N, C-alpha and C positions, 0 to 999 in steps of 0.2 A: 415039469410044472414048474413055477416059478415059488421060490419059498418067500415065506411069511413077511421074513427081513428084507426084501427087493420092493420097491416102490413100482406101482403098477405104471405101465407104458403112459407118459404125457403129465406124469405129474412130478412136482418137486420137491426133491427129499426135503425134510425138517431142518432147520438149521445150516443149509447152505448159506453161500456167499450172496444169491440173490436176496433171499429170504433177511439176511441180515442189514444189506442195506437197502433197504425198505424204509422209507418214512415213519415218524411213530403217529399217533395219532391220524393217520388219513391225509398228512398234507401232500400237499404236488410241491414240489423245486421247481417247478417253472411260474408258479405264483409269486415267491418270493424273491426271484430275478426281477431285477431294474431292466426294462425294456431301453436298450442303448439308443433307438430312434428318440425317447423324449426326453432325452438329457441334450443339453443346449453343450455346442463344441466351440462356438468362438466367444474366448474367454479373454481377449481383446481388451482395451479400456473402452475402445467403439465398440465392442459387439456389447459389452454390458454396461453401456449406454445406452443404446438402442434396445436390450432388453428389458431394463428398467421401468418401474412405475413411473407415471406422469406426473406426479408429486416429484418425486427426485429427480427424474431431468429436470425439472423444472427448478431445482435447487443446485443441480450439476451447472445449468445454461447462465444462474445469475451469476454462480462462483465465476465461472470462466469469464464474464463481463466482467465481473471487478476487477480478475488479474489484469485483463486489457487494461483497465481507466488505470488502475496503478502503473503497470509501466508506460503509457501515455502521458500521465504526472510527471512519470521521471524523468523522461526525453525534455519533455515543455521546461520544467521548472531549472533542470541542469542547462537546457540552455540559456535562458535566463537569467541563472545565478551569474552565467561565467561572465556575460554582458555585461552585466551590474557589476561587478567584481572589477573588468574590467574599465570601465567609467569612474569607478572610485578611486583605482590606483593613478592614472591620470590625473584627475582632478587634484587628489593629494600634492601631486608633483607641481602641478599649476599652483595651489595656493601655496604651495613653501618656496616657488620662485617672487612672486608677489609681494611687493612693500607696502599696498594699499590698495583699498576696495575697488579705487578705477582702475591699479593695472588687473587686479581678478577679474574686472568688469572686463574688460579687453580683453584677455586673455579666456574667458569662457563666451565669448561672441560666438553667437551661433552653433553652438555645440548642446548639447542634449544630457539629460541626467540628472540624479538627487542635487546633485553640488550645483551643478548649474544654475537649479531653483534654489539653493541655498544665499548664491550669490545675489541672483537679481529681487529675491526676499529682502536682503538685508539692503540693496543698495534702495529699494523703493522705499522701505523706510526711514533712512536715511536722510532722503529727497523730502519724504512729510513732514519729516522732524527739523526741517530746516531750521523754523523758526523755536524752537524749543528751547529751552532755558535752562532744563538740566540734564547734561550728558549720561547720568545715570536709567533717566528714565528711556534713553535711548536705546543703551545697550541691554535693559529688561525687556523690552519691544521687541528688539529684535533679538533678543537671545526665545522669547515665547513664538514669534515666526519660526525659528529653526526646530525648535522643538518638535512643534506639531508635524513640518516637514517631514521630521527626521520618523516621527512615529508612522508618519503615511507610508512612507515609505518602507516600512519593514512592514505594515501591515500588507501594500502590493505585491510584497515576495512572498509573504505567507499565504495568499490565497492558493486552495488547491493543497495543502499540506492536511487540513482537516479530512476531507475525503481518503488520504493515505492512513490518520487515527482511526476512520471510521469502518474500513473493511478490516484492515489488521487487528482490531477487535471486536466484531461480530462474525467472520465470514468463519474462524472454528465453532461458531455456534451453530450456525446455518447448515452448514456441512455435517455437525452432528445431529442436527433436524433431519436431514435428508437419509441419513445412518439409520436414527429411531425408526421412520418411518417403513424404509425399507424391511429392514431386522422384523418389524412387527408383519408387514406385508407374509414374509419369510416364514415365521411362526401360523399365520393365517393359512400357507397353504400347507404346512406339514399336518395341521387339523383336517384338512380337506382329504389329503392323498392318504393319511393313516399312516405315514411310515418316518421312520426318522433315516432313511440311509444317507449318508452323507455326501452321496453325488448326487442328489435330488436335492438337497437346499443350501448344500456350498454357494454353487451360482449365487441364489439369491441373494446371500450373508455376503457375496464378493460386491453384488451391485451396488448394494447397501454402503458397506466400508471405501469403495470409490468416493463418494459424496464428501466422508472425512477425508481423505486424502488431497482431494481437488482443495477443499475449503485452508487444508494448512498452505498448499501451495499457494493458493492466494493472499495468505495472512502474511506469513514469515517474509516475502519481498515486503510487501506494506508497510510490516513495523521497521524493518532494514532501513527503509528508504526514508519514512518518515524521520529516524533517528539522525539519520545524515543530513537531512534538509536543516531539521531544527539547530544542528550544531552550523551549518554553513549559514544561516540567516542571521543567529544571534553573532556572528565576525562578523557580517556583511555591516550591522548595525553599528558596534562598534567601530566599522572604519568611519561609518556615516557620522559617530559622534564626533572622531579624531578632526572631521572634515567640519563638521557644526562649529568646535570650538576655536576653528582656524579661521574662520571666517568673523569669529567674534573679536578674534585677535585683532584682527584688521580694521576693525569697525570702532576697536578702543583704541587703536593707534589714531585713525585719523579724526578722533572726537579730541584726542588731546593736542595732537597737532595744531588740532582748530582754535584749540583753547591757549597755546602757547605758542604763536606763530615765529617768537623769535627763538626759541628753541628747534625750531623744524627747519628753520632759514640755515640756523650754525653748524644741524647736523648732516643740510646739503653743504 
């Protein structure tokens, strides 16, 4: 007969490993596990973009478009500045080799650019003031024309740089808006699923942070390119100021020769 200490057949002795490993409180271990089929597997930038909320997607698309605009402006303005600087260098050489406004007019015949417009404006003003009694008045009017042309050329070169300043200053905040929106949706998902498992909430947070990353990618080049163009345009305007002064010297020289024809013939 079995003793009192031996368990009956089919019964598990008390204190065995099976009983010790049983969950406390009647919890089912499978209920705490996360179904791998519900977790996102594609955490590449494109996969996170496709899985993001429609607001976050709109923010990412807008920032990507701003980045394309930045590099388009960089290419266009670089070519424009290179051509303008080359024309100014040639114009300064031609002005340095001219002894009178007539020589400069012949040298710039058929040429374009800001300096050619300087010479044409000075020549037109001298012709219109042929019957003027005061050479000083002619010089003042020529200087006024050239200063306005110089400012116009500088404004023309600055077109498009304001877009870079806007992109550089606003892109980080637009990306931050997308991040805040995405993280808010992630917390809403946490409350619905009632789980704080990092494997569940991390993909949504990563999608939200991707918006901030794209915002920085759009903003940093825009700020750097804007600063480069600002310095280049300032240097170009300084060269235009040199050309304007050179044209004014030619006008002053011609007026002095007209006022003192004997000295002019003696110099020749």
